[in-house]
Predicted model as a PDB file, atoms N, CA, C, CB and O in Angstrom, pLDDT in the B-factor column:
MODEL        1                                                                  
ATOM      1  N   MET A   1    -116.162   6.235-114.698  1.00 77.00           N  
ATOM      2  CA  MET A   1    -116.084   7.036-115.890  1.00 77.00           C  
ATOM      3  C   MET A   1    -114.781   6.686-116.608  1.00 77.00           C  
ATOM      4  CB  MET A   1    -116.165   8.553-115.555  1.00 77.00           C  
ATOM      5  O   MET A   1    -113.716   6.670-115.991  1.00 77.00           O  
ATOM      6  N   ARG A   2    -114.861   6.411-117.888  1.00 82.00           N  
ATOM      7  CA  ARG A   2    -113.674   6.098-118.671  1.00 82.00           C  
ATOM      8  C   ARG A   2    -112.954   7.384-119.045  1.00 82.00           C  
ATOM      9  CB  ARG A   2    -114.045   5.294-119.935  1.00 82.00           C  
ATOM     10  O   ARG A   2    -113.589   8.397-119.337  1.00 82.00           O  
ATOM     11  N   LEU A   3    -111.619   7.340-119.036  1.00 78.00           N  
ATOM     12  CA  LEU A   3    -110.804   8.528-119.284  1.00 78.00           C  
ATOM     13  C   LEU A   3    -110.052   8.442-120.591  1.00 78.00           C  
ATOM     14  CB  LEU A   3    -109.830   8.737-118.157  1.00 78.00           C  
ATOM     15  O   LEU A   3    -109.696   7.354-121.044  1.00 78.00           O  
ATOM     16  N   GLN A   4    -109.813   9.584-121.193  1.00 80.00           N  
ATOM     17  CA  GLN A   4    -108.883   9.736-122.304  1.00 80.00           C  
ATOM     18  C   GLN A   4    -107.697  10.504-121.736  1.00 80.00           C  
ATOM     19  CB  GLN A   4    -109.544  10.483-123.553  1.00 80.00           C  
ATOM     20  O   GLN A   4    -107.809  11.691-121.428  1.00 80.00           O  
ATOM     21  N   LEU A   5    -106.561   9.826-121.598  1.00 79.00           N  
ATOM     22  CA  LEU A   5    -105.393  10.449-120.978  1.00 79.00           C  
ATOM     23  C   LEU A   5    -104.677  11.379-121.944  1.00 79.00           C  
ATOM     24  CB  LEU A   5    -104.430   9.384-120.476  1.00 79.00           C  
ATOM     25  O   LEU A   5    -104.685  11.142-123.152  1.00 79.00           O  
ATOM     26  N   PRO A   6    -104.055  12.439-121.422  1.00 76.00           N  
ATOM     27  CA  PRO A   6    -103.286  13.353-122.262  1.00 76.00           C  
ATOM     28  C   PRO A   6    -102.059  12.658-122.867  1.00 76.00           C  
ATOM     29  CB  PRO A   6    -102.850  14.577-121.447  1.00 76.00           C  
ATOM     30  O   PRO A   6    -101.594  11.646-122.343  1.00 76.00           O  
ATOM     31  N   PHE A   7    -101.549  13.197-123.951  1.00 78.00           N  
ATOM     32  CA  PHE A   7    -100.358  12.673-124.602  1.00 78.00           C  
ATOM     33  C   PHE A   7     -99.211  12.644-123.606  1.00 78.00           C  
ATOM     34  CB  PHE A   7     -99.987  13.519-125.842  1.00 78.00           C  
ATOM     35  O   PHE A   7     -98.982  13.616-122.887  1.00 78.00           O  
ATOM     36  N   GLY A   8     -98.494  11.536-123.563  1.00 77.00           N  
ATOM     37  CA  GLY A   8     -97.346  11.408-122.677  1.00 77.00           C  
ATOM     38  C   GLY A   8     -97.633  10.662-121.390  1.00 77.00           C  
ATOM     39  O   GLY A   8     -96.709  10.330-120.648  1.00 77.00           O  
ATOM     40  N   ILE A   9     -98.908  10.393-121.111  1.00 78.00           N  
ATOM     41  CA  ILE A   9     -99.267   9.639-119.919  1.00 78.00           C  
ATOM     42  C   ILE A   9     -99.885   8.318-120.380  1.00 78.00           C  
ATOM     43  CB  ILE A   9    -100.257  10.450-118.997  1.00 78.00           C  
ATOM     44  O   ILE A   9    -100.957   8.305-120.986  1.00 78.00           O  
ATOM     45  N   ALA A  10     -99.201   7.209-120.088  1.00 82.00           N  
ATOM     46  CA  ALA A  10     -99.686   5.891-120.512  1.00 82.00           C  
ATOM     47  C   ALA A  10    -100.805   5.411-119.602  1.00 82.00           C  
ATOM     48  CB  ALA A  10     -98.538   4.870-120.521  1.00 82.00           C  
ATOM     49  O   ALA A  10    -101.815   4.895-120.079  1.00 82.00           O  
ATOM     50  N   SER A  11    -100.634   5.575-118.296  1.00 83.00           N  
ATOM     51  CA  SER A  11    -101.674   5.188-117.345  1.00 83.00           C  
ATOM     52  C   SER A  11    -101.406   5.881-116.019  1.00 83.00           C  
ATOM     53  CB  SER A  11    -101.726   3.643-117.161  1.00 83.00           C  
ATOM     54  O   SER A  11    -100.300   6.353-115.757  1.00 83.00           O  
ATOM     55  N   ILE A  12    -102.419   5.932-115.208  1.00 83.00           N  
ATOM     56  CA  ILE A  12    -102.297   6.510-113.881  1.00 83.00           C  
ATOM     57  C   ILE A  12    -103.145   5.656-112.938  1.00 83.00           C  
ATOM     58  CB  ILE A  12    -102.748   8.024-113.862  1.00 83.00           C  
ATOM     59  O   ILE A  12    -104.249   5.239-113.290  1.00 83.00           O  
ATOM     60  N   SER A  13    -102.627   5.405-111.756  1.00 88.00           N  
ATOM     61  CA  SER A  13    -103.400   4.673-110.762  1.00 88.00           C  
ATOM     62  C   SER A  13    -103.110   5.261-109.400  1.00 88.00           C  
ATOM     63  CB  SER A  13    -103.074   3.158-110.793  1.00 88.00           C  
ATOM     64  O   SER A  13    -102.011   5.750-109.138  1.00 88.00           O  
ATOM     65  N   GLY A  14    -104.095   5.209-108.545  1.00 89.00           N  
ATOM     66  CA  GLY A  14    -103.953   5.739-107.207  1.00 89.00           C  
ATOM     67  C   GLY A  14    -105.025   6.752-106.897  1.00 89.00           C  
ATOM     68  O   GLY A  14    -105.972   6.928-107.664  1.00 89.00           O  
ATOM     69  N   LYS A  15    -104.875   7.415-105.777  1.00 88.00           N  
ATOM     70  CA  LYS A  15    -105.869   8.356-105.290  1.00 88.00           C  
ATOM     71  C   LYS A  15    -105.291   9.761-105.280  1.00 88.00           C  
ATOM     72  CB  LYS A  15    -106.353   7.961-103.887  1.00 88.00           C  
ATOM     73  O   LYS A  15    -104.191   9.985-104.774  1.00 88.00           O  
ATOM     74  N   VAL A  16    -106.030  10.699-105.836  1.00 83.00           N  
ATOM     75  CA  VAL A  16    -105.678  12.120-105.785  1.00 83.00           C  
ATOM     76  C   VAL A  16    -106.921  12.831-105.262  1.00 83.00           C  
ATOM     77  CB  VAL A  16    -105.218  12.687-107.213  1.00 83.00           C  
ATOM     78  O   VAL A  16    -107.924  12.942-105.966  1.00 83.00           O  
ATOM     79  N   GLY A  17    -106.848  13.307-104.034  1.00 80.00           N  
ATOM     80  CA  GLY A  17    -108.025  13.915-103.409  1.00 80.00           C  
ATOM     81  C   GLY A  17    -109.118  12.876-103.235  1.00 80.00           C  
ATOM     82  O   GLY A  17    -108.889  11.827-102.634  1.00 80.00           O  
ATOM     83  N   ASN A  18    -110.306  13.158-103.757  1.00 81.00           N  
ATOM     84  CA  ASN A  18    -111.425  12.224-103.695  1.00 81.00           C  
ATOM     85  C   ASN A  18    -111.573  11.391-104.956  1.00 81.00           C  
ATOM     86  CB  ASN A  18    -112.697  12.971-103.440  1.00 81.00           C  
ATOM     87  O   ASN A  18    -112.546  10.648-105.082  1.00 81.00           O  
ATOM     88  N   VAL A  19    -110.642  11.490-105.890  1.00 85.00           N  
ATOM     89  CA  VAL A  19    -110.731  10.773-107.159  1.00 85.00           C  
ATOM     90  C   VAL A  19    -109.752   9.602-107.147  1.00 85.00           C  
ATOM     91  CB  VAL A  19    -110.439  11.723-108.356  1.00 85.00           C  
ATOM     92  O   VAL A  19    -108.576   9.761-106.820  1.00 85.00           O  
ATOM     93  N   VAL A  20    -110.257   8.426-107.508  1.00 88.00           N  
ATOM     94  CA  VAL A  20    -109.441   7.220-107.600  1.00 88.00           C  
ATOM     95  C   VAL A  20    -109.276   6.874-109.068  1.00 88.00           C  
ATOM     96  CB  VAL A  20    -110.081   6.033-106.810  1.00 88.00           C  
ATOM     97  O   VAL A  20    -110.262   6.721-109.790  1.00 88.00           O  
ATOM     98  N   PHE A  21    -108.024   6.751-109.515  1.00 89.00           N  
ATOM     99  CA  PHE A  21    -107.712   6.378-110.888  1.00 89.00           C  
ATOM    100  C   PHE A  21    -107.303   4.911-110.913  1.00 89.00           C  
ATOM    101  CB  PHE A  21    -106.587   7.281-111.476  1.00 89.00           C  
ATOM    102  O   PHE A  21    -106.553   4.462-110.046  1.00 89.00           O  
ATOM    103  N   TYR A  22    -107.794   4.154-111.907  1.00 91.00           N  
ATOM    104  CA  TYR A  22    -107.454   2.739-112.005  1.00 91.00           C  
ATOM    105  C   TYR A  22    -107.601   2.259-113.443  1.00 91.00           C  
ATOM    106  CB  TYR A  22    -108.339   1.902-111.067  1.00 91.00           C  
ATOM    107  O   TYR A  22    -108.271   2.893-114.259  1.00 91.00           O  
ATOM    108  N   SER A  23    -106.962   1.124-113.739  1.00 91.00           N  
ATOM    109  CA  SER A  23    -107.048   0.493-115.058  1.00 91.00           C  
ATOM    110  C   SER A  23    -107.752  -0.847-114.911  1.00 91.00           C  
ATOM    111  CB  SER A  23    -105.633   0.311-115.696  1.00 91.00           C  
ATOM    112  O   SER A  23    -107.559  -1.565-113.930  1.00 91.00           O  
ATOM    113  N   ARG A  24    -108.568  -1.167-115.904  1.00 91.00           N  
ATOM    114  CA  ARG A  24    -109.243  -2.458-115.935  1.00 91.00           C  
ATOM    115  C   ARG A  24    -109.322  -2.897-117.390  1.00 91.00           C  
ATOM    116  CB  ARG A  24    -110.670  -2.383-115.278  1.00 91.00           C  
ATOM    117  O   ARG A  24    -109.860  -2.182-118.236  1.00 91.00           O  
ATOM    118  N   ASN A  25    -108.781  -4.077-117.673  1.00 91.00           N  
ATOM    119  CA  ASN A  25    -108.764  -4.630-119.031  1.00 91.00           C  
ATOM    120  C   ASN A  25    -108.123  -3.673-120.031  1.00 91.00           C  
ATOM    121  CB  ASN A  25    -110.183  -4.964-119.478  1.00 91.00           C  
ATOM    122  O   ASN A  25    -108.581  -3.563-121.168  1.00 91.00           O  
ATOM    123  N   GLY A  26    -107.070  -2.983-119.614  1.00 87.00           N  
ATOM    124  CA  GLY A  26    -106.339  -2.088-120.495  1.00 87.00           C  
ATOM    125  C   GLY A  26    -106.987  -0.726-120.713  1.00 87.00           C  
ATOM    126  O   GLY A  26    -106.483   0.071-121.504  1.00 87.00           O  
ATOM    127  N   LYS A  27    -108.079  -0.447-120.036  1.00 90.00           N  
ATOM    128  CA  LYS A  27    -108.765   0.836-120.167  1.00 90.00           C  
ATOM    129  C   LYS A  27    -108.629   1.609-118.865  1.00 90.00           C  
ATOM    130  CB  LYS A  27    -110.261   0.637-120.533  1.00 90.00           C  
ATOM    131  O   LYS A  27    -108.622   1.025-117.781  1.00 90.00           O  
ATOM    132  N   GLN A  28    -108.519   2.928-118.982  1.00 89.00           N  
ATOM    133  CA  GLN A  28    -108.288   3.805-117.833  1.00 89.00           C  
ATOM    134  C   GLN A  28    -109.618   4.375-117.348  1.00 89.00           C  
ATOM    135  CB  GLN A  28    -107.304   4.952-118.199  1.00 89.00           C  
ATOM    136  O   GLN A  28    -110.432   4.843-118.144  1.00 89.00           O  
ATOM    137  N   TYR A  29    -109.829   4.329-116.024  1.00 90.00           N  
ATOM    138  CA  TYR A  29    -111.055   4.822-115.417  1.00 90.00           C  
ATOM    139  C   TYR A  29    -110.744   5.698-114.215  1.00 90.00           C  
ATOM    140  CB  TYR A  29    -111.956   3.659-115.006  1.00 90.00           C  
ATOM    141  O   TYR A  29    -109.644   5.664-113.664  1.00 90.00           O  
ATOM    142  N   ALA A  30    -111.750   6.493-113.819  1.00 87.00           N  
ATOM    143  CA  ALA A  30    -111.670   7.284-112.592  1.00 87.00           C  
ATOM    144  C   ALA A  30    -113.035   7.241-111.929  1.00 87.00           C  
ATOM    145  CB  ALA A  30    -111.223   8.764-112.881  1.00 87.00           C  
ATOM    146  O   ALA A  30    -114.065   7.180-112.600  1.00 87.00           O  
ATOM    147  N   ARG A  31    -113.029   7.272-110.610  1.00 85.00           N  
ATOM    148  CA  ARG A  31    -114.281   7.362-109.867  1.00 85.00           C  
ATOM    149  C   ARG A  31    -114.035   8.171-108.610  1.00 85.00           C  
ATOM    150  CB  ARG A  31    -114.840   5.953-109.522  1.00 85.00           C  
ATOM    151  O   ARG A  31    -112.910   8.268-108.120  1.00 85.00           O  
ATOM    152  N   ARG A  32    -115.074   8.731-108.116  1.00 82.00           N  
ATOM    153  CA  ARG A  32    -114.993   9.495-106.888  1.00 82.00           C  
ATOM    154  C   ARG A  32    -115.291   8.587-105.711  1.00 82.00           C  
ATOM    155  CB  ARG A  32    -115.958  10.689-106.917  1.00 82.00           C  
ATOM    156  O   ARG A  32    -116.076   7.648-105.841  1.00 82.00           O  
ATOM    157  N   LEU A  33    -114.685   8.846-104.576  1.00 80.00           N  
ATOM    158  CA  LEU A  33    -114.917   8.014-103.408  1.00 80.00           C  
ATOM    159  C   LEU A  33    -116.366   8.077-102.947  1.00 80.00           C  
ATOM    160  CB  LEU A  33    -113.998   8.433-102.282  1.00 80.00           C  
ATOM    161  O   LEU A  33    -116.923   7.058-102.537  1.00 80.00           O  
ATOM    162  N   ASN A  34    -116.985   9.243-103.004  1.00 74.00           N  
ATOM    163  CA  ASN A  34    -118.389   9.393-102.646  1.00 74.00           C  
ATOM    164  C   ASN A  34    -119.195   9.405-103.939  1.00 74.00           C  
ATOM    165  CB  ASN A  34    -118.636  10.699-101.803  1.00 74.00           C  
ATOM    166  O   ASN A  34    -119.423  10.470-104.513  1.00 74.00           O  
ATOM    167  N   ARG A  35    -119.623   8.250-104.400  1.00 66.00           N  
ATOM    168  CA  ARG A  35    -120.268   8.103-105.711  1.00 66.00           C  
ATOM    169  C   ARG A  35    -121.637   8.755-105.802  1.00 66.00           C  
ATOM    170  CB  ARG A  35    -120.401   6.654-106.045  1.00 66.00           C  
ATOM    171  O   ARG A  35    -122.068   9.091-106.905  1.00 66.00           O  
ATOM    172  N   HIS A  36    -122.327   8.946-104.715  1.00 65.00           N  
ATOM    173  CA  HIS A  36    -123.710   9.381-104.758  1.00 65.00           C  
ATOM    174  C   HIS A  36    -123.885  10.887-104.960  1.00 65.00           C  
ATOM    175  CB  HIS A  36    -124.388   8.972-103.505  1.00 65.00           C  
ATOM    176  O   HIS A  36    -124.996  11.331-105.250  1.00 65.00           O  
ATOM    177  N   THR A  37    -122.850  11.664-104.818  1.00 62.00           N  
ATOM    178  CA  THR A  37    -123.005  13.118-104.875  1.00 62.00           C  
ATOM    179  C   THR A  37    -122.272  13.742-106.054  1.00 62.00           C  
ATOM    180  CB  THR A  37    -122.511  13.737-103.591  1.00 62.00           C  
ATOM    181  O   THR A  37    -121.964  14.933-106.017  1.00 62.00           O  
ATOM    182  N   VAL A  38    -121.987  12.980-107.087  1.00 61.00           N  
ATOM    183  CA  VAL A  38    -121.201  13.541-108.183  1.00 61.00           C  
ATOM    184  C   VAL A  38    -121.929  13.365-109.510  1.00 61.00           C  
ATOM    185  CB  VAL A  38    -119.814  12.883-108.245  1.00 61.00           C  
ATOM    186  O   VAL A  38    -122.507  12.315-109.792  1.00 61.00           O  
ATOM    187  N   SER A  39    -121.883  14.412-110.306  1.00 74.00           N  
ATOM    188  CA  SER A  39    -122.390  14.309-111.673  1.00 74.00           C  
ATOM    189  C   SER A  39    -121.217  13.966-112.588  1.00 74.00           C  
ATOM    190  CB  SER A  39    -123.094  15.641-112.127  1.00 74.00           C  
ATOM    191  O   SER A  39    -120.058  14.164-112.224  1.00 74.00           O  
ATOM    192  N   THR A  40    -121.521  13.461-113.750  1.00 76.00           N  
ATOM    193  CA  THR A  40    -120.471  13.105-114.705  1.00 76.00           C  
ATOM    194  C   THR A  40    -119.663  14.328-115.110  1.00 76.00           C  
ATOM    195  CB  THR A  40    -121.077  12.445-115.944  1.00 76.00           C  
ATOM    196  O   THR A  40    -118.442  14.244-115.248  1.00 76.00           O  
ATOM    197  N   GLU A  41    -120.323  15.453-115.300  1.00 80.00           N  
ATOM    198  CA  GLU A  41    -119.628  16.675-115.702  1.00 80.00           C  
ATOM    199  C   GLU A  41    -118.674  17.155-114.615  1.00 80.00           C  
ATOM    200  CB  GLU A  41    -120.635  17.773-116.032  1.00 80.00           C  
ATOM    201  O   GLU A  41    -117.565  17.601-114.910  1.00 80.00           O  
ATOM    202  N   ALA A  42    -119.099  17.064-113.371  1.00 79.00           N  
ATOM    203  CA  ALA A  42    -118.245  17.504-112.266  1.00 79.00           C  
ATOM    204  C   ALA A  42    -117.014  16.616-112.141  1.00 79.00           C  
ATOM    205  CB  ALA A  42    -119.030  17.505-110.949  1.00 79.00           C  
ATOM    206  O   ALA A  42    -115.909  17.115-111.931  1.00 79.00           O  
ATOM    207  N   LEU A  43    -117.196  15.307-112.266  1.00 77.00           N  
ATOM    208  CA  LEU A  43    -116.056  14.396-112.185  1.00 77.00           C  
ATOM    209  C   LEU A  43    -115.119  14.601-113.364  1.00 77.00           C  
ATOM    210  CB  LEU A  43    -116.532  12.939-112.135  1.00 77.00           C  
ATOM    211  O   LEU A  43    -113.899  14.564-113.201  1.00 77.00           O  
ATOM    212  N   SER A  44    -115.673  14.816-114.542  1.00 80.00           N  
ATOM    213  CA  SER A  44    -114.855  15.050-115.737  1.00 80.00           C  
ATOM    214  C   SER A  44    -113.993  16.291-115.583  1.00 80.00           C  
ATOM    215  CB  SER A  44    -115.742  15.185-116.972  1.00 80.00           C  
ATOM    216  O   SER A  44    -112.806  16.259-115.906  1.00 80.00           O  
ATOM    217  N   SER A  45    -114.561  17.369-115.103  1.00 82.00           N  
ATOM    218  CA  SER A  45    -113.781  18.603-114.932  1.00 82.00           C  
ATOM    219  C   SER A  45    -112.739  18.448-113.833  1.00 82.00           C  
ATOM    220  CB  SER A  45    -114.706  19.783-114.609  1.00 82.00           C  
ATOM    221  O   SER A  45    -111.646  19.005-113.940  1.00 82.00           O  
ATOM    222  N   GLU A  46    -113.057  17.705-112.782  1.00 81.00           N  
ATOM    223  CA  GLU A  46    -112.083  17.476-111.712  1.00 81.00           C  
ATOM    224  C   GLU A  46    -110.914  16.631-112.214  1.00 81.00           C  
ATOM    225  CB  GLU A  46    -112.756  16.790-110.510  1.00 81.00           C  
ATOM    226  O   GLU A  46    -109.764  16.899-111.867  1.00 81.00           O  
ATOM    227  N   CYS A  47    -111.200  15.612-113.027  1.00 81.00           N  
ATOM    228  CA  CYS A  47    -110.129  14.777-113.597  1.00 81.00           C  
ATOM    229  C   CYS A  47    -109.240  15.587-114.527  1.00 81.00           C  
ATOM    230  CB  CYS A  47    -110.723  13.580-114.357  1.00 81.00           C  
ATOM    231  O   CYS A  47    -108.018  15.438-114.504  1.00 81.00           O  
ATOM    232  N   ARG A  48    -109.843  16.446-115.347  1.00 82.00           N  
ATOM    233  CA  ARG A  48    -109.046  17.302-116.236  1.00 82.00           C  
ATOM    234  C   ARG A  48    -108.133  18.220-115.440  1.00 82.00           C  
ATOM    235  CB  ARG A  48    -109.959  18.136-117.143  1.00 82.00           C  
ATOM    236  O   ARG A  48    -106.976  18.426-115.806  1.00 82.00           O  
ATOM    237  N   ALA A  49    -108.656  18.770-114.348  1.00 84.00           N  
ATOM    238  CA  ALA A  49    -107.853  19.662-113.513  1.00 84.00           C  
ATOM    239  C   ALA A  49    -106.667  18.931-112.898  1.00 84.00           C  
ATOM    240  CB  ALA A  49    -108.715  20.275-112.413  1.00 84.00           C  
ATOM    241  O   ALA A  49    -105.621  19.538-112.669  1.00 84.00           O  
ATOM    242  N   ILE A  50    -106.812  17.653-112.631  1.00 81.00           N  
ATOM    243  CA  ILE A  50    -105.710  16.859-112.067  1.00 81.00           C  
ATOM    244  C   ILE A  50    -104.719  16.472-113.146  1.00 81.00           C  
ATOM    245  CB  ILE A  50    -106.245  15.597-111.374  1.00 81.00           C  
ATOM    246  O   ILE A  50    -103.511  16.560-112.926  1.00 81.00           O  
ATOM    247  N   LEU A  51    -105.199  16.043-114.318  1.00 80.00           N  
ATOM    248  CA  LEU A  51    -104.339  15.480-115.354  1.00 80.00           C  
ATOM    249  C   LEU A  51    -103.607  16.521-116.197  1.00 80.00           C  
ATOM    250  CB  LEU A  51    -105.152  14.616-116.249  1.00 80.00           C  
ATOM    251  O   LEU A  51    -102.480  16.267-116.623  1.00 80.00           O  
ATOM    252  N   GLU A  52    -104.203  17.673-116.449  1.00 79.00           N  
ATOM    253  CA  GLU A  52    -103.559  18.672-117.320  1.00 79.00           C  
ATOM    254  C   GLU A  52    -102.196  19.124-116.820  1.00 79.00           C  
ATOM    255  CB  GLU A  52    -104.451  19.875-117.460  1.00 79.00           C  
ATOM    256  O   GLU A  52    -101.269  19.196-117.627  1.00 79.00           O  
ATOM    257  N   PRO A  53    -102.016  19.431-115.549  1.00 78.00           N  
ATOM    258  CA  PRO A  53    -100.665  19.804-115.092  1.00 78.00           C  
ATOM    259  C   PRO A  53     -99.662  18.661-115.223  1.00 78.00           C  
ATOM    260  CB  PRO A  53    -100.715  20.264-113.644  1.00 78.00           C  
ATOM    261  O   PRO A  53     -98.475  18.904-115.439  1.00 78.00           O  
ATOM    262  N   LEU A  54    -100.119  17.432-115.098  1.00 71.00           N  
ATOM    263  CA  LEU A  54     -99.220  16.288-115.236  1.00 71.00           C  
ATOM    264  C   LEU A  54     -98.723  16.102-116.659  1.00 71.00           C  
ATOM    265  CB  LEU A  54     -99.911  15.034-114.780  1.00 71.00           C  
ATOM    266  O   LEU A  54     -97.599  15.643-116.863  1.00 71.00           O  
ATOM    267  N   SER A  55     -99.538  16.450-117.644  1.00 69.00           N  
ATOM    268  CA  SER A  55     -99.137  16.264-119.033  1.00 69.00           C  
ATOM    269  C   SER A  55     -98.009  17.216-119.427  1.00 69.00           C  
ATOM    270  CB  SER A  55    -100.333  16.465-119.954  1.00 69.00           C  
ATOM    271  O   SER A  55     -97.259  16.923-120.358  1.00 69.00           O  
ATOM    272  N   GLY A  56     -97.876  18.338-118.741  1.00 66.00           N  
ATOM    273  CA  GLY A  56     -96.794  19.273-119.027  1.00 66.00           C  
ATOM    274  C   GLY A  56     -95.465  18.890-118.421  1.00 66.00           C  
ATOM    275  O   GLY A  56     -94.435  19.464-118.775  1.00 66.00           O  
ATOM    276  N   VAL A  57     -95.467  17.932-117.516  1.00 55.00           N  
ATOM    277  CA  VAL A  57     -94.249  17.496-116.836  1.00 55.00           C  
ATOM    278  C   VAL A  57     -93.342  16.716-117.772  1.00 55.00           C  
ATOM    279  CB  VAL A  57     -94.594  16.647-115.620  1.00 55.00           C  
ATOM    280  O   VAL A  57     -92.120  16.814-117.662  1.00 55.00           O  
ATOM    281  N   PHE A  58     -93.903  15.951-118.682  1.00 49.00           N  
ATOM    282  CA  PHE A  58     -93.125  15.058-119.530  1.00 49.00           C  
ATOM    283  C   PHE A  58     -92.626  15.743-120.731  1.00 49.00           C  
ATOM    284  CB  PHE A  58     -93.915  13.882-119.931  1.00 49.00           C  
ATOM    285  O   PHE A  58     -91.948  15.128-121.555  1.00 49.00           O  
TER     286      PHE A  58                                                      
ENDMDL                                                                          
END                                                                             
């Protein structure tokens, strides 16, 4: 799933819980480790929950 990062975050990579963040060709993506049990909406809300607190740090 392609991500739109919050203002102040240029990129993020690594693993947070079951979500893996990575960049490919200059675009930011996230995927869950267990791909077969996730809907797009569930992954989107989980990514927002991870990224929103980080955007307030900067």
